[in-house]
C-alpha positions as CSV (number, residue, x, y, z in Angstrom):
1,M,88.6,126.6,102.9
2,F,89.3,124.7,104.5
3,A,86.7,122.5,101.9
4,R,89.1,123.1,99.5
5,R,92.4,121.7,100.7
6,F,90.6,119.1,101.9
7,T,89.4,118.3,98.1
8,I,92.7,118.4,97.5
9,V,95.0,116.6,99.5
10,C,91.7,112.9,98.7
11,L,91.7,114.3,95.3
12,L,95.9,113.8,96.2
13,M,95.9,110.4,97.9
14,S,93.6,108.8,95.0
15,L,96.1,109.4,91.7
16,F,98.2,108.0,95.2
17,G,95.9,105.4,95.9
18,M,96.1,104.7,92.6
19,S,98.8,104.8,91.3
20,F,100.1,103.1,94.0
21,A,97.7,100.0,93.0
22,I,99.4,100.0,88.6
23,L,102.8,99.4,90.7
24,V,101.9,96.1,92.4
25,A,98.9,94.6,90.0
26,E,102.4,94.5,87.3
27,G,104.6,93.2,89.6
28,R,102.5,90.0,90.2
29,P,102.7,87.4,87.5
30,A,100.4,86.1,85.9
31,R,98.2,83.6,87.8
32,N,96.4,80.7,85.4
33,W,92.4,80.0,85.7
34,D,92.3,76.8,85.6
35,Q,94.0,77.0,89.3
36,A,92.5,79.9,90.6
37,N,88.7,78.4,89.5
38,S,89.8,74.7,91.1
39,C,87.5,74.3,93.4
40,R,89.0,73.1,96.8
41,F,85.9,71.7,99.4
42,G,84.7,69.2,97.6
43,C,82.5,70.4,94.9
44,P,79.8,68.8,93.0
45,S,81.4,67.6,90.2
46,H,78.9,69.6,87.9
47,L,79.5,73.2,89.4
48,R,83.3,72.2,88.5
49,H,83.4,72.9,85.2
């Protein structure tokens, strides 16, 4: 009985977590890939491309 309730609670929490993650991801602005892949810590020039 306890295992069944625990399973149901875990499934409901995972559904809530996934739906919340979708809402958060939709609200964030799109990220520029050039800005995201920039090497800021003095990488060698052959690693920047």
